[in-house]
C-alpha positions in Angstrom: -176.0 305.1 -84.4 -176.2 308.9 -85.7 -175.0 310.4 -82.7 -171.6 308.5 -82.5 -171.0 309.3 -86.0 -171.4 312.9 -85.7 -169.3 312.9 -82.7 -166.5 311.0 -84.9 -167.0 313.6 -87.7 -166.8 316.4 -85.7 -163.5 315.0 -83.8 -161.8 314.9 -86.9 -161.4 318.7 -86.7 -161.0 321.5 -84.0 -164.4 323.4 -84.8 -166.7 323.6 -82.2 -170.3 322.1 -82.9 -172.0 325.7 -82.1 -170.4 326.8 -85.5 -171.1 323.5 -87.2 -174.2 322.8 -89.3 -176.0 318.8 -89.5 -177.4 318.0 -92.8 -179.0 314.7 -92.3 -180.9 312.3 -94.3 -183.2 310.1 -92.1 -185.3 307.0 -93.4 -187.5 308.1 -96.0 -191.2 309.2 -94.6 -192.8 306.6 -97.1 -191.3 303.7 -95.5 -193.0 303.6 -92.1 -189.8 302.9 -90.4 -190.1 301.5 -86.5 -187.9 304.5 -85.7 -191.3 306.8 -86.3 -193.2 304.7 -84.1 -191.4 306.6 -81.1 -190.5 309.8 -83.1 -192.2 311.7 -85.7 -190.2 312.7 -89.0 -190.1 316.3 -88.1 -188.7 315.6 -84.7 -185.7 313.2 -86.0 -183.1 316.0 -86.2 -183.8 317.5 -82.7 -183.3 313.8 -81.5 -180.5 313.0 -83.1 -178.9 316.3 -81.8 -180.1 315.6 -77.9 -178.1 312.4 -78.4 -175.0 313.7 -79.3 -175.2 316.2 -76.6 -173.9 318.7 -78.2 -175.1 322.4 -79.6 -175.3 322.7 -83.5 -175.7 325.6 -85.4 -179.7 326.7 -86.1 -179.4 326.1 -90.1 -178.9 322.4 -89.2 -181.9 320.5 -91.2 -183.0 317.0 -92.0 -183.8 316.5 -95.7 -186.3 313.5 -96.8 -185.3 312.0 -99.8 -183.0 308.8 -99.3 -179.4 308.5 -100.2 -179.1 310.5 -103.2 -180.6 313.6 -101.1 -177.2 313.6 -99.2 -175.6 314.5 -102.5 -178.3 316.9 -103.7 -177.9 318.7 -100.3 -174.2 319.7 -101.3 -175.3 323.0 -102.9 -177.3 323.8 -99.6 -174.6 322.7 -97.7 -172.3 325.5 -99.5 -174.9 328.0 -99.2 -175.4 327.2 -95.3 -171.1 328.0 -95.0 -171.7 331.7 -96.6 -173.8 332.4 -93.4 -172.4 334.3 -90.8 -171.6 331.8 -87.8 -171.2 328.4 -89.6 -167.6 327.3 -90.1 -168.4 323.6 -91.3 -171.0 320.8 -92.1 -171.3 317.5 -91.2 -173.3 316.0 -94.2 -174.8 312.4 -93.9 -177.4 309.9 -93.4 -178.2 307.0 -91.0 -180.6 304.0 -91.9 -181.2 300.5 -91.5 -183.0 298.1 -93.4 -182.6 295.3 -90.8 -186.1 295.6 -89.4 -189.3 293.6 -89.7 -191.6 296.6 -91.5 -188.7 297.1 -94.2 -187.7 292.9 -94.7 -191.3 292.6 -95.1 -191.9 295.0 -98.3 -188.8 293.9 -99.6 -189.4 290.2 -99.2 -192.7 290.8 -100.7 -191.7 292.5 -103.7 -188.7 290.0 -104.0 -186.4 292.5 -103.7 -184.2 290.7 -100.9 -181.2 288.0 -102.1 -181.7 284.8 -101.3 -181.0 281.1 -102.5 -184.3 281.8 -104.9 -183.2 285.4 -105.9 -179.5 286.1 -106.7 -180.0 289.6 -108.0 -181.5 290.8 -104.7 -179.9 293.4 -102.1 -178.4 292.6 -98.7 -180.1 294.8 -95.9 -177.8 296.8 -94.0 -177.7 299.2 -91.8 -175.2 302.2 -90.8 -174.6 305.8 -90.3 -172.2 307.8 -92.3 -171.1 311.6 -92.0 -168.5 313.8 -94.0 -167.3 317.0 -92.4 -167.4 319.8 -95.3 -165.3 322.9 -95.3 -165.2 325.7 -97.5 -161.1 325.4 -97.5 -158.7 323.0 -97.1 -157.9 322.5 -93.2 -154.5 321.4 -91.4 -151.3 320.4 -93.3 -152.3 316.8 -95.2 -150.5 316.7 -98.5 -154.0 315.8 -100.4 -157.5 317.0 -99.7 -160.6 315.8 -101.4 -162.6 318.4 -103.1 -166.4 318.2 -104.3 -166.4 320.4 -108.2 -169.9 319.8 -109.1 -173.6 318.0 -108.5 -176.3 317.0 -110.8 -179.7 315.9 -109.7 -182.9 314.7 -111.4 -186.0 312.9 -110.4 -186.9 309.1 -111.9 -190.4 308.5 -112.4 -189.8 304.8 -113.0 -188.6 304.2 -109.9 -188.1 300.6 -107.9 -191.6 301.3 -106.2 -192.8 301.4 -109.7 -194.3 298.3 -111.8 -191.5 299.3 -114.6 -187.9 299.4 -115.0 -186.1 302.5 -115.2 -184.4 303.5 -118.5 -181.9 305.2 -116.8 -183.1 308.7 -118.0 -183.0 310.3 -114.3 -179.4 308.8 -113.8 -178.0 310.1 -117.1 -179.6 313.5 -116.7 -177.5 313.7 -113.2 -174.4 312.6 -114.5 -174.7 315.2 -117.6 -175.4 317.8 -115.3 -172.6 316.9 -112.7 -170.2 317.9 -115.6 -171.6 320.5 -117.3 -169.3 323.3 -115.8 -165.9 324.4 -115.7 -164.9 321.4 -113.5 -163.9 318.1 -114.9 -165.6 316.4 -117.7 -166.1 312.7 -118.7 -162.9 311.9 -120.0 -161.3 313.1 -116.9 -163.4 310.7 -114.6 -160.6 308.0 -113.6 -163.3 305.7 -111.3 -167.0 305.5 -109.8 -168.7 305.0 -106.2 -172.0 304.0 -106.5 -174.6 303.1 -104.1 -176.0 300.2 -106.6 -177.1 297.2 -104.3 -177.3 294.2 -106.4 -181.0 294.4 -107.3 -182.2 293.6 -111.2 -183.6 297.1 -111.5 -180.3 298.4 -110.2 -178.1 296.9 -112.5 -180.9 297.1 -115.3 -180.8 300.6 -114.7 -176.9 301.4 -114.9 -176.6 298.9 -118.1 -178.5 301.4 -120.0 -177.3 304.7 -118.3 -173.2 304.1 -118.4 -173.2 303.4 -121.9 -174.8 306.8 -122.8 -172.5 308.8 -120.5 -169.1 307.0 -120.3 -168.5 307.6 -124.0 -164.5 307.7 -123.9 -162.9 304.7 -124.6 -161.4 303.0 -121.3 -159.9 300.1 -120.9 -161.3 299.4 -117.7 -163.7 302.0 -115.4 -162.9 300.7 -111.7 -166.2 301.2 -109.6 -166.4 300.9 -106.0 -170.0 299.5 -104.7 -169.9 299.9 -100.4 -172.8 297.3 -100.7 -170.9 294.6 -101.7 -169.2 294.5 -98.4 -171.9 296.4 -95.7 -175.1 295.7 -97.5 -177.4 298.2 -99.0 -177.4 301.3 -95.9 -180.4 303.3 -97.4 -180.6 306.7 -96.8 -176.7 306.1 -95.7 -175.6 305.2 -98.9 -174.9 308.7 -100.3 -172.5 310.2 -97.5 -170.8 306.6 -97.6 -170.1 307.0 -101.3 -168.7 310.6 -100.9 -166.5 309.2 -97.5 -165.1 306.3 -100.0 -164.2 308.9 -102.7 -162.6 310.7 -100.2 -160.5 308.3 -98.2 -159.4 306.8 -101.5 -157.6 310.3 -102.6 -156.3 310.7 -99.0 -155.1 307.5 -98.4 -153.5 307.1 -101.8 -155.4 303.8 -103.4 -157.6 305.8 -105.8 -157.4 304.5 -109.3 -156.8 308.0 -110.5 -157.4 311.8 -109.3 -161.1 312.0 -110.3 -164.1 310.5 -109.0 -167.7 310.1 -109.6 -170.6 309.4 -107.1 -173.5 308.0 -108.6 -176.4 307.7 -106.3 -180.1 306.6 -106.5 -182.8 306.7 -104.1 -185.8 304.5 -103.5 -188.0 307.0 -104.4 -186.7 308.1 -107.4 -184.2 310.9 -106.8 -180.9 310.3 -108.5 -177.7 312.3 -108.0 -174.1 312.4 -109.0 -171.2 314.2 -107.7 -167.5 315.0 -109.1 -164.7 314.4 -106.7 -161.0 315.2 -107.3 -157.7 314.6 -104.8 -155.7 317.7 -104.9 -152.5 317.8 -103.8 -151.2 320.8 -101.9 -147.7 322.7 -102.1 
């Protein structure tokens, strides 16, 4: 699944794989995911690259940390592209919650949506990768640009026995707009990997009013999990992909978006993106 997504992302441009670095977020190691019965976590990236049949730049890395780690790796992606021989980065993740191990632990914690639990997640699986370059390519009239990133670590994660008070997500959001780029009043819509769990809803119910202080009639928010389920570590790249696609294909509610991404282990990340018209 990851190899296919990487191949599709690579095929959207004309840069060779040898000049491409992969930054991959695999299933979190604490979950004892079934994939690790055959492949040790340190060997996961090498196995994925072998499956592609391509050779990629030696700066390629796999980073443990869940969906938010993909957003957190954006700054690393920029540093990687500053090195000789790297022209682009394929950033993304691959995961599946549709397995006995994850279904068992999620069910035991009453986190799965069911007739008895309306505020639960729907397990999903996916691989998602975005292709990053330092400068726009081709002749597209509109391109998507990432302006800034913020990260923070939540101590009261969904794995704890406490609900989050939204402090880490609030910190990540504030960091993402603490610069010379777009600020909070400029944000037109949100892409979130919120999955329908009571924990997730509670966290954002507290964090969002503290961050979005500008009066708005509505703040459009996209939740990919509503259609494809919770895709775990692939959720960060999926949020970036959806925001970028909305700009390029002209269905975005406005020119500026923010991606809000949370990982099970507590990492929180936000990225400000904008659609830019080329002249």
